[in-house]
N, C-alpha and C positions, 0 to 999 in steps of 0.2 A: 478602719482607722480609729484609734483610741481617742477618748475625750481630750487627753493632753495634746496629742497631736493636731487635733482639730482646733483646739484653743490656741495653739502655737502658730498654726497657719492663719488664722483670723488676726492674731496679733502681728504677724509678719506683713500681712496685707494692709493693716491699719498704719504701721510704720511707714510702709511704702507709699500709702496714699498721702501721708503728712509730708513726706520728702517731695513728692511730686507737687503738692499745693504750695510748699515753700518755694520750690523752684518757679512755679507760675507767677507767684507774687512778687519774687526778685526780678524775673524778666519783664514783668509789667512795669516796675519801677525803673528799669533800665531804658525801656522804650519810652516812658514818660520823661525821662531825663534828657532826650533829644530835642526838647522844644527850644532850648537856648541855641542849639546847632541851627535850627530852621530860622529863628528870629534873627539870628546874626548873619544869615548866609548872604552874600553878594548878589544872589540870584534876584533879589527883590529891591536892590537899591534904587531902581528907577521910580519906585513908590515914594513919595514924600514921607518923612519919619512922622509928621503929625497924624497921618492916616494909615500907615503901614501896619500897626497894630490891629486895627480894625480889619483891614483887608486879609490879614493873615488868619485871624479868628474867624472870619466869615468863610474863607474858603476851606479852612480845616474842618469847621463843623458841616459844611455842605459835602465834602468828600467822606466824612465819617458816617453819615446817615444811612447810605445804601448798605454798609456792613451791618448796621445795628438793626434795621427794620426786620431782617429774617429771625432774629432772636427774640422778637416780641411774641409772648405767649397769650397775654390778656391785655385788652384796651379797657381802661376805666378813666373816670374823671373825679377829681377831688378839688375842693375849693382852695387848698393850699398849692396846687400845681402852678397856677399862675404866678404868684410871687416867687416861687422857687425858679421858675424859668426866667423870670426878670433878673434875679440874682445871678443865675448861672450865667447868662449873656453878659452881665457886668463883670462877672469874675474873669471869664475868658478874655474880654476886651481889655480890662485893666492889666491883666498879668502879661498878655502879648505886647501891650503898649509899654509896660514897664520894661520888659525884656529888650524892646526895641530902643528905647530912649535912655537906657542906662545898663550897667552890668547884668548879665543874665543871672549872676550868682545873687545880686541883690533882690532881684524879683522872685526868685524861688524861695530864698530863705525868709522873705517878708510873707509870702503866702502860705508858709508852713507856720505861721502864728495861728492858722485855723483853730488848734485846740484850746489856745488861750481865750479866743474870742467865745468859742463854745462854752468853755468854763464860766466866763463872765456872765454870759446870757442865762446859763443854768442857775447861777447864784442870785442874780438880780431879779430875773423873771419867774423862775420855777422854784426859788428858795431851797435849792439843793445845797448841801453841806460841802464845804471845801476840805479835801483830805490834805495830808502833808505832802504827798508827792505832787498833787494839784498845785498848791502853794510853791513849792520848790520850782516846779516848772514855769509857773507865772513869773517869779522873780528873775530866773535867768533869762526868759525870753524877752521881758521888758528891758532888762539890761542890754541885751543884744540889739534890740531895736533903738533903745535910747542911744547907744554908741554910734550906730550907723546914722541916726537922724542928727545928732550933734555934729558929728564930723562933716557931713553933707551940708549942713547950714554954715559951718565955719568956712568950707571950701566955697560955698555960694553957687555950687552946681549939683545937678543930679537930684534936686528936691522934688521935681515933677514925678520923675520915674519912682523915687522912694515912696511918695504918697500914693501913686498907682499901685505899687506893691502892698501896701498896707490895705488899700481898698480891696485888692484881690483876696487877701487873706480874710478880711471881715465878710465879703460876700461868699467866700468859700464856706465859712462857718454858718452863714445863713442858709446855704444850700443843704449842708449836713443836717442842721436842726429841722428844716422842712421834710427831708427825706426820712428823719427818724419818726416823724408822725405819720409816715405812709409806708409803714414796714409791710403791710399786706398787698401793696401795689406792685405789680411786676417792675422789677428794677430796670429791665431793658426797655420797657415803655417810658419810664421816667428819663433814663439817659437820652433816648431818641427824641423825646420832646424837648429836652433841654437844648439839644443841638439844633432842632427845628427852630426853637424860639431864637437861638442865637442868629440863625441865618436870616429870620424875618426882621429882627430888631437892627441888625447891622447891614441890611441890604441898601439903605440909603446911601451909605458911605461907598458902596460898590459901584452904584449908578452914576455917581459923579465922575466927571472926566479925570481919569488918571492915566499917566504914561503906561503903555502896554510893557509887558515883560515877554521874554522869550518863551518858546514853547517848552523848553526844559523846566522853566520856572513853574509852569503850571503842573508839569509831571511831578516836580518835587513837592507842590501842594498836595497832589494826590496821595503821595507817600506819606505825607505829613498827617493827613486826615486818617489814613488807614493804620499806619504803623505806629504813630505817635498818640492816637487817640482811641480808636475803634478796638484794635486788637488788645492793647494793655487793659481796656475795660472788661474785656471777655476773660482774659487770663486772670485778672484780679478776682472777678466775680466766681470763677471756678476754683481759685486757690482758697478763697475763704470758706469753701465747703469742708476743708480738713485742717484749716489753719485758724488758731485762736486770734481774737482781736488784738491783744497786746503784741503778739508776734508779728502780725501782719503790719502793725504800726512802726515796729522797729525795722522790718525789711524794707518798707517804703521810704526810709531815710536814706536808701540807696540813691534815691532821685536827686534831692538837693546836692549830695556830694558830687555826683557825676555831671550835673549841668555845666559848671564851669570847665570841667575837664574835657568834655567834648567841643566847647566853643574853642578852647585853646588849642586843641590837636587839630581841629579843622581850619581855623580862621586866624591863627596868631601872626601868620605872615601877611595877612591882607591889611591894606592901609586904614580900614575903618575898625579894626580890632581895638577893644578897649579893655585893658588889663583891670581886674577887680583890685580895688585899693585895700590897703592892709586892714581898714576898719570893716570891710566886708567880710574878710575871713575870720576876724576877731568876733564880730557881731554874729556871724553865722555859727561860729564855734560855741558861743554862749547859748544860742537858741538850740543847737544840737545837744549841749549838755542838759539843757532843761527838758527836751523832748525824751531823751535817753533816760534820764533820772525818773521821769514819770512812768515810762513803759517797761523798763527792764525789771523793776520789782514785780509788777503784775505778770510779766512773762514768766519770771521764776516762779511765781505762785501758781501759774497755770500749769507749768511743767510738774511742779510737785504734786498737784491735784491729780493730773492726768496719771502720774506713776501709781498714785494711791489707788485710782480707779480700776487698775488692773491687778488684782491679787496675784502674788507670785504663786500661791497654791494651785492656781488653775493652770499654771504652766509647768508643774512639777512633772518629772519624768516618772513614769509608773515603775521603771526598773530599779532605780536607786534613790528615789525621793527627793533628788536635787533639782532645783529649778534649772530650765534650760534657757540660757541667756545668749541672744545672737548679738554679738559686739560689732559686727560689721554693718555698715550702712547699706540699704538695699541699692542693687545695681539698677 
């Protein structure tokens, strides 16, 4: 085999791996987007709303742990793990409670403010410089949240769920910041520890006297933990091996877009269905514009750099000197 043919084969394999990675991240985002489907499911209506978010978060974490444990390669301890685990538990409790007590679309869009909070902490505590795309993201996201907050305050309802959604985004940012400082720690170990802490911290709500639900409800909770939490984390981690950070950030935007879609398709005929108001769509649209404007330029730059990194001369055919270009996506 000639050098050109060998290089072409390697390039085809690299492209194939990239598309597999993109598909894995997209599938992870789709599975994550089913959170609203479970939060609004009538299977759990017997649980009171004020504690339903805690119960859902507890059982989801409990069923996720057995899938995560076999993935752990190295056990270690770091002083930042404890605050990370507390923030993670607060994050999942506040998000699930926000999804139960208000429109699931509100909850997910407000949680996706995480990059804004990360940026603010980076600037205020670590003196990092703010780039143009960061500032643009900040302004659009703040505008989206401001619209949702003002309209909820004007209507006089939904404020509790709105503040819980904001809290979930803030604690999500804290988890990201803590995990950034532990890049050498096994990620499967960190994720498993986060879920274990969630189970421990939310256990008191579970031991309280709550109405029982049907066996089918607990089976649904098992699917919730495995297919909405464990499997997506595995897919996302594997997808990141061949996908750039900016591209992964754009692909995960599938999640907030699909959350209200699944809720509507599954439960719009149910008596408890709550249609997202117009300000949720408009506020979510502003947040989306902010996030896309932040990551699309970085994604384009990553693609340009990637193309430059593979000189066409290495892929030239020895017979006629023309570059061999495979215009078809890998099957």
